[in-house]
N, C-alpha and C positions, 0 to 999 in steps of 0.2 A: 438636538435630536436629528435634524436634517443632515448635519455633518457626519454623525455616527452612521446614519443610513447609507450615505454616499461612500464612506470608508468601507462598510461591509460589502457593498456592491463591487467596489474596486478589488477587495480581497477575493471575492468569489470569482471575478473575472480573471484574476491572476491564477487562481486555482485551476480554472477551466483551461486557460491558455497553456500553463506549464505542463498539464497532464495530457491534453489532447493535441497540443501543437508542437511538442518537442520532436526532434529528429531521433528516430529510433536507430541506435547503433547495434546491428546484429552481431552475434559472436564472430562471424566470418570477417566482419570489418575490423575486428580487434586483433586478428590473428597475427598481423605483421609484426607487432611489438611483443606479442605474448610468448613467453618462454619461462621455464622453471627458474625462479630467482635463486641467486647465491644464498648460502646459509646465513649470511649476515644482513639480509634484506631489511629495509625499513618501509613501512606502509602507513598511510593515514586513512581513516575511515570517517566519512562525514555524516553518517546516520547511525542511530542506535541499532536499527535492524541489521546493518552491515557488521557492526561490532559483535552482535549476537551470533551471526554466521561464523565469524572468525573464531569466536570462542568455541562453538560447536565443532569446528574443524581442528581444534587443539592448537591454534596459533599462539605461540608463547608471547608473553607481555613485552619482551625486549624488541619484538619486531613491530609492534603497534605503537607508533610514536605520536600520533595525532588522533583525537577523538572529538565528537560533537558535544556541545552543551545542550541539554534539554531539561525543561522544567516539568515535563510530563512523563518521560521515560527515563529509566536508569541504565547507564552503561554497565556491562558486566564488570564485576569488582576487579577482575584480573587486569583490566586496562585503565582503572580509574586514576592512575598516576601519570598517564600520558598527557601531552600538552593539549589544552582545549583549543579547538578551532572556531568556537562560536557556533552560531546558528546553523543547523543542517541546510537551511534554505540559502544561506549566504555565508559560507565559511570565510574566515579571514585569510586572504591570499598572501599577505606579508608573512604571517606566522607559518602558513603552509610552505611557502618558499624556503623559509629559514630552516625547516626540518630536514631538507634534502632527502626527500623520500624517493623510493624507486617507483611507487605507484600511489595514487590517491584513488580510493574506492568510493563510489557514489551511486545511489539509485538512478536508473536511466530516466526516470520522470523529470529529472533536473538537468539532463544532458544538454538540452538546447541553451539553457542559461549559463551553465558552469563550464562546459568544455572550452569555449573560447577563452575564458579566464584562466583555466589551467594551462592552455597552450601559451597564453601570453606570458606566464611566469616560468615556462619551460618545465612543467611537471607532467609526467605521463599519467594518464587517467584510465581507469577501467570502470565501466558502468554495468551495474548489476540489474537484471530484470526482476524487479520486485513488484510488478503489476499483477502477478498471479502466483499461486503456489507452484504451479508447474514451472513458471519462469524462474522462481527462486531456486528451485532444485537444479535447473539447468545451469544457473550461475554458480551454485555450490560445486557442481561437477567441474566447471571451468576453473574456479578458484583452487580446487583440489589439485589440478594440473599445474597451475601457476605457482602455487606455494608448496608443492611437493607434499600434498596431503591427500593423495588419491585414495588411500585406504579408508580414511575417515569420511571422505566425500561419498564414496561408494556405499558405505554402511548407512549413511543418512538417507541417500536416495533409495536404497532398498527398503528401508523402514517406511518411507513415504509411499512407495508402490504397493506395499502390503496394506497400508491404511486405505489407499484409494480402492483397492480391490474389495476390501471388506465393506467400505462405504457404498460402493456400487451395488453389491448384493443386497444390502439392507434397504436402500432408498430407490431401487428401480421402480418406475411407475409409468404406465401407459398414458396416464392423464395427470401430468405434474401440475402442481399449483402455479398460477401465474402471479408474478411478484413485481412490485414497483419499489425501487430503492431510491431514497432521497439522501443526498449528502449535504450537510448544512454548515454554514458559518452564521454567526449572529446577524440577522437581518436579511439573509438570502440563502438560497439552496439551489442545487442542480440535481439532475437525474443521473444515477450511476448505472452504467451498462455492464454487460458481461466482460468488457475489456478492462474494467477497473478491478482493483484487488477485492473489494467487498463484493462486487458482482461475480468474480470468479469463485468466491466462497459459496454464494447462493447457488451457482451452477453446480458445484461439486456436491452440494447437499441435495441436488435432484430437482430443483425448481426451474421454472421458465421465466426469464426476464422479459417483460413486455416490450422492452426496447432492444432486445437482442444484444449484439456486440457493438451496436452504435456505429457500424461501418469502421470499426477500429478506434473510435473515440471513447475515451474513458468516461467522460461526462458530457451531458447535453443540457442546453437550456430548452425547456419544453413548457408550454402553457398548461395550466391545470385542466382546461377543457379537453386537450388531447389525451392527457393521462386518464381522464374519466371515460373517454371513448374506448379505451383499451381495457377498462374494467378489471383491474387486478384483484385477485383473491386475497392477497396479503400485501401490506405496505410495511417496509422496513425503513427506519430512519436512523442515521448515524451522523457523526460530525468529523470534520477535518481538524478543527481546533476549538478551544473554549467550549467543551461539552456541556457544561451546566447552562451556559447562556443559550446554546443551541437548543437544548431540551425545552427551555422556557419559550424560545422563539417558535418551535414547532407546535407546542401546546397552544399558543396564542393563535397561530396560523390556522390550525385545525378547528379551533373554537370560533374564530371570528369570520373566517371565509366560508360562507354557506355552501359553496360548491362541494366541499369535502363531504358534507352530509349525504351526498348522493352516491358516494362510492360504496359498493357492497362491502369492501374491506372495513370501512368505518362502521357501517350499519351492523356488521357481524362481530365487531370488536377485534378485528384482525390487524391492528396497527401496533407495531412493536419497535421499541427503541433498542438498538444494538449497542453493546459496549464498544466505545470508540477505540479503546486500547487494543482490542482484538480485531475490530472491523474498521480500521482506519485507511490510510493511504498506501501503506507499504506492507508487503507480505512479511510475516514473522513466524516464528515457531509456535506462536499462540493460535495458529490456524485450527488446531484440533479443538481447542476450547470454543473458538468462534463457530465452527461447524456444529459442535454439540448444541450450542445455544440456538443457532439457526434451525437445526433439525427439530429441536423441541418445539419451536414456534410453527414450523411447517406441518409437522405430523403429530405433535402432542406427545412425543416421547424422545428420550435420549438415544443417540446413536450407539 
């Protein structure tokens, strides 16, 4: 049991470090190598979310030669015959090198860990900002330029802007609900700020994160006493991995740790478990379903 607890804490620490401590590569830092690729380009995508973006842009299957393996999410069927690169967190560098790609596309939350490895095997990399919905659409526009899919990218971005405008009209409030967001792994959890993907969803829905943007950090280690002092109206819980185990862990934590009973959110039955497939680590096109669920918890109605 002690060994499992230690492993969970290590995993949680890895989660916090990889998301809060990575070097953010801004679009302007990627300009030097970025140009419209030739018609016979080859790319690899290391995350399912990235594959979904390529599919939405209409990128043909012959161009996507490497994809991730995931037990939780499904790669778009159009790319299912591409070579598996293994785990999104640790793609196989030997396989990637053998594919002779023009670019490997990866979420920027893993840039600090993976860019040196890509550089080491001589593969050009492009990092997508999937830490927020706004970031995802900025990356979509940039990929549209890179892959000569500007028209498709612009259409997707226009749809998102219309959605945001409608959402703002519906959820505008002078007194927004205050929210605490917990991101869990079995045996441990951290606080998600507005700088995280799930935090950006809650912000879009019109709520106030009691830890703000975390000074740019996606996740924070915070003691429960400090959380109580900020007295959130609502508590959201989600998971980075192993959702069923995390759900049990949160249930036991809230049942056995007496301090939670002093939270108004707990007293008022305002503690909600979010679907990790929609409210996980990386932005996806499921953000509309995620915001629909979040809004129903915040305001008692569907957006």
